[in-house]
ZABA-32192 format. One record per residue (C-alpha): residue in one letter; y, z, x. Coordinates in steps of 0.05 Angstrom, whole numbers, plus 5000, padded with zeros to 4 digits. Layout:
N
aYZX;...
# end
This chain:
650
m208530396353;t205829756394;c212029266413;p210628546397;s209128126460;r213927566479;r209227036460;d208227426393;l215827396379;l216426646395;a210726526351;g212827006299;s216826956237;l223726876271;f222326226294;t215625966264;g218325546212;y223725166245;a219525086309;l213724746271;a218724256236;v222224066302;d215324016336;g212723526283;r218523086291;r218023056366;f210522916365;a211022396309;a215822006351;d211021886408;s205321396391;v201621636457;p199922376451;g200922756514;s205922286552;a213622226555;h215621756501;e221221266495;d224721496430;a222121116370;r228920986342;q231220566404;d229819926369;a233520156304;p240619916292;a245620446302;p249720636242;s256420366237;v262220826219;a267720476180;g272821056181;v273821806164;p268522056120;a270022106046;a268522856045;e273423016096;p280222746068;h284323256111;m282723016177;h287522626215;v285521956248;v288221716317;d286021046344;r285920996419;d284420376468;v282520526541;d278620176594;v273320726607;f271021226558;i267521846584;a263322356544;g262123026572;g266223466621;g260823746665;m261223616742;s258622906729;g263722716675;v269623056713;c267822656776;a266822016738;a273422076703;l277122246765;a273721636799;a275021166743;a283021356735;r283921356813;a281120656810;g286620456765;a282520476698;r285920806634;t280621356624;l279221836567;l274722426581;v272622786519;q269223526528;d266723916475;r268624596508;s275124886521;r273424866598;l270924346645;g265224406692;g259224516649;n254024966683;a259425076740;s264425346690;s266226066680;e262626016612;i256025976653;r257326086728;m251825696761;h253525546835;i253824826856;v247724576903;g245623916925;a242823536980;d244524047033;n238924517001;h243125157004;g244524997080;s237124917095;r238424167111;a244824267153;g249623687154;w248423387086;r253623707040;e256223186997;g262622807012;g267622516963;i270422806897;i265623386901;e267223606971;e274623536949;v273024026895;r269124506940;v274724546994;a280424606943;d276325196908;a275025566980;v282525466998;h285825666935;n280126166902;p278226546963;h276527136917;r271826786878;a275026826803;w271026346763;e276526236713;l280825966773;f275125436782;d275825176715;l283525166721;l282324746790;l278524246749;y283924216695;d289324126749;l285523556782;c284723156710;a292023326695;r294723066757;e291822356743;p296821886708;n291021456683;l287022006656;e287522306584;l283522946571;l281823156501;l277923916500;d274624206444;t272523506424;a265623266409;l262822556403;y259022446337;a258521726324;a258421036359;e259520306329;i255219796356;e255819026358;g251718536394;g248319036432;a254419366462;i258819976439;t265319776404;r268020406386;v266121186390;h268221716342;a269722426371;r272423036329;c276823626343;d276424116287;k281324536318;t287424016308;e283323696246;t283323086283;i278322506292;h279822026351;r276921326346;t276721016413;r275120286440;a273920206509;a270819666554;v265520156587;y262920806559;c260021306602;d254421876577;c255722476620;t253622966560;g247023186594;d243923156526;s245522406518;r248822486458;l253221846463;a246821446478;l243521766423;e249021536372;a248820826406;g241520696399;a240420726473;a233120756500;f231321476526;r225221886540;e223822626537;g218123066562;r213823006625;e209922316641;p202522296657;r200622206730;a198021476716;q204321246689;y208121196755;g202421396800;e206722036824;s202522576855;l206823126830;a206222936754;l201423206705;e194922916700;k196222906626;g203422876606;d206623266549;e213123376508;k215523996551;s221324046595;q225124556638;g228825136600;s235525406596;s238326036627;i243926546612;l246626896677;f250327516683;t255127896734;a255628596753;k259829046794;k259629706832;h263830266812;d265730926846;r262231346794;p255631306749;m256030786694;p251130926644;f247830356602;v244530416534;a241229766514;p242229526443;p235229596397;w234428856398;a233828786474;r227328666502;k222929206533;i221628966606;t215129196642;e212829076713;d208628506690;d214628106668;l217428196742;l210928006776;f213527426808;r221027546797;g223928026848;i230128416831;p233728686894;t233729416910;s241129576925;a245529026898;w246028656830;e252428306828;y249227646808;g242827516760;y238427136750;w236926406744;w230126536727;i231826866659;e229826186632;l226625976561;g226025396518;g222224876558;d216524926508;r220924796455;d227124326431;v232224586480;i237624206437;r236224356368;d233225046383;n239425266425;e242025806377;e235126136375;l234326066451;r241326386460;f239227016422;e232227066460;l236026946528;l241027516511;r235227976495;v231627826560;v238927926600;l240028596570;g232928776572;v232128616649;w239229026658;d236029636621;w230229576668;i234929586729;k239330156704;n234430606670;s227130486692;g227830896748;q225530356796;r232430206821;p236230886829;k241630586868;s244030176807;a247130816780;s254130616793;w253629896777;a255829586710;l255828966675;e262028536687;t260027906646;v254927606607;g254326906594;m253826706518;i252125906529;p245325796556;g245725356614;k240824736600;r236724406654;e233223856617;s233523486551;r234022766541;r233822236598;l236721536591;t232420906608;g236420496654;a234919826684;y231320206734;v227020866726;q226821296793;t220521606810;q217822086857;q216321516905;d223521286906;l226021946928;q220522006982;g222821357019;g222520806967;w229920806964;k230120497033;e227219816998;r233219796952;d240219516963;d243719876905;g244720576935;v250820896903;a250221656918;i245622126953;g240622696932;g236223146972;w234923776934;g227223876936;f222223716877;d223824376836;e219124466776;h220225086729;p214125276681;p216325066610;g215425776583;g220626046636;f220826816630;d215326816580;d210626496633;w210227166666;d203826996704;q206926416739;p212126396794;p218826146763;f219125516804;y214625066846;s218024736900;k216524136945;p221623976999;i224023247009;e224423057078;e230922687081;p237022567033;y235321956987;n239821446957;i240521406881;a240220696851;f245820406815;e240920106766;a239120846744;l246220896724;y246820416666;s242920306601;a236919826597;n238619626527;v246519766510;k250419316551;n256719746566;l253520416572;m253120776635;m250521536650;a251722056706;g248922736711;r242123006691;n241022496640;i240921886692;s234521456690;n228921826722;s221822026712;h221022766701;v218722876771;a224622536803;f229222886751;t226723566784;s230523386847;t236922966816;r238423486766;v242923916808;m250423936804;a252523646870;t247823076863;c250222986786;a257622946811;c256022416864;t252821976808;g259222136767;q263521856823;a259121266829;a258621146753;g266521246745;t267920746804;a263320226778;a265920306702;a273020186733;m270819556766;c267019316708;a273319406661;a278219026716;k273218476725;g271018376651;v263818416663;s257918886643;p254619416693;s248518906704;e253418336718;l256418826772;r250118936799;k248318196806;d254617956833;s258918546865;m254119066893;p256919036964;e264019096937;l262219736895;q258820026952;q264619926998;a269620166942;l265220866941;l264820907017;r272420817022;a273221466971;d268821877017;q262421796977;t255921837024;i250821227018;r245221257064;g244620617104;v251120327087;v257120357131;n264320117130;t265119377133;d271319347087;p274318647107;l281418977084;d281119547134;l285319367195;a282919917235;r275919587247;a279719027295;a283319557331;r282819817406;v282020567405;s284321087460;a286221797464;s288722337503;s282122607520;a275322697493;l269323147491;p263122907522;e259722387478;a265922387427;d268421747442;p275121577407;a272020927378;h267521337336;v273021327287;i272120597269;d264620597274;g263720627200;e260121277195;v263321907168;r257922467180;d254422737239;v248223167254;p250223857271;g252223947346;k252323217356;w258822777367;s255722117348;h260921897296;r266922377311;w272222377359;g273623047387;a278323377442;k279924057464;m286224367438;a287224737498;d288124107538;g295024017507;t297023657444;p291123177431;w292922477403;l288621857379;e291721147382;l289820517349;a292919867377;w292819167362;d294118497402;e298518287352;p302818747303;r299318887237;a303219007170;l301119737146;s303120097085;h296820567078;v292820977125;q287221447105;i284121957155;t277422327147;f277222987181;d271523487194;t270724027141;g264324337168;f258724027132;h253624437172;r255725037128;e254225187057;l260225187013;t260125316938;l262825836889;t257426326875;a257527056846;s252427236898;d255427626959;g249627447000;h250226696999;s258026767001;s257627117066;r254826527100;m261526107080;v268626047094;r272926217033;g278725847055;p280925277100;q275125027138;p276025197215;e273924497238;t279424187198;v285623907229;r291624347196;d297824037231;y298723307248;d303522747258;l302422007246;t307021517283;a307520777280;r309620407343;t313919777330;a318319277363;g324219697342;g321620407367;d317220897340;i317021057265;v314421717234;l310021587179;a307722257162;e308922977184;v303323437151;r303124187158;g298024627127;n292724107115;s285824357090;s282723717061;r277423267090;l280022627064;r288322497073;r291221877046;h298221677068;t302321097030;f309220857060;e313820267063;r310819727102;v311719717176;d309419207229;a305519657274;q303519467346;a299720147347;l298520767304;r298121457332;l295622127307;t298022727339;v294323367325;h298423997332;a293324527307;t286824607270;n284925167219;g281525537277;a277025117311;e278324977386;e277524187378;a281223707345;r276023307301;v276822667267;f271022267234;e275021577213;v281721237209;r282820657163;c289120207161;y290919747105;a296719267089;
# end
């Protein structure tokens, strides 16, 4: 008996009727065949939801009033929520799963990558909240337990007094008035509760743009034709296709043979299937992002069918590893986990005040003044058929020469006044999306959007008004929270350190103590252009800031070195993990004291032991300081004390 081919199965009776219906809806919405479209419903008024559906009388209704509402608890949503809450906004984060992290969570287990390009562009690991997460995970989860990463994200949210978290709660409706969202509805069937929430600003971090869909916001799908934006990497003729979804697995080596019998519905994998998809010969702990399907279908509405088909492939690939005879060393290996949720790459992209394109990422960003985050992953295109496009490589990559800025205008809706977005659904052409879609970049857009949303709520303005009147203020607020923005340095007028004289006990060549107030917080590997450094062997290094007249201080923040030249992420890959330090980063100052010199004598402001964080903030009762001294007693292993920046505030 001849087994049906992959294409036969996809085109066969299992999927045919539904796929045709979906395809018909998708193509009907586009008035220009072969091009990415603006959804035809964008000009239609969004439905107004007056209350609980009459058919659901048993649901309990809770009304809420917050400053910032965030839909979606992946890495962009978590970073947006933390940023907004830390900026003082009453924030509600709604996540439709029981765990935070999205594709980085234990449910999917994809490692976080970004501008550092797996270490090939050393020194450009992202700062800000995503660096806080990465370092904390390395320190508290050295054994790489994915469930502990979930718990880390939950803990970060639970610690914020301004942040409320609703898990297992899905947004399903929005009320609109005068081109703005006035209220959103989300439901938790586990608690039989409908949550109706009013907010000043709403942020869509769902990936699939569900909030935007309900709000009637403009969005796009598919791949634009080359002529639309003049992108050399775009298709000559656009289409409705996208990148697909993947299911990952993990495996473990045992001390005895571990047989595997595939279920009858698993795919039968052949050498042709693996023509461009290499499988290691001696280790199988993590696989495989290229088990991908769905870019030639509707990855949202066909998600359940794609889950089944991806599981067929996963178990078929493992069957090939175990039983084909081609990988005999796999005898003692056994599956440990198999994902049950497809990790999505692409679906809807919102249309913002500006649509970023290939040219923006390749240098055009330098002409803009609204950068709020960085990216740098290469243009990473996947064939829409994924694993079923067996005769093509699973990806086509073009490196980007240097990290780029992401525009603030790409983070708020063009037609819904108080709607922002972060993550893979920001305002991009498809080509630009292939770079910005990775999770560290998504996290940085989340921090930018959350910070901006909090500012909008505090000022009573829309994102477009914030763009017009307060762009430098937003950028400085982001820099203060360790967000990296290229071409923008610390010019915060409230930072008293900028007017100080800086001295030190000693300094390495080129590691001038004054670097800690030069406004930059990262260096090219091997350089000391923006750091102070001193050998620990020379005694107890100290760094001092002094003023001609006493300054009233109540807050000091210090930016340490956490080894940006090294890759740092949670991954099931032993090979990638071997290049990391799963613990405190050696370059980071571990033990230090902070002392103020006053007219009445020295006052100890902080005594820190066991530090592993890059950004440390210290708040204390006001002192009138003539000088501030940082004394370093130990690092986490490095031979030098290293400090990027010191800031002081009244």
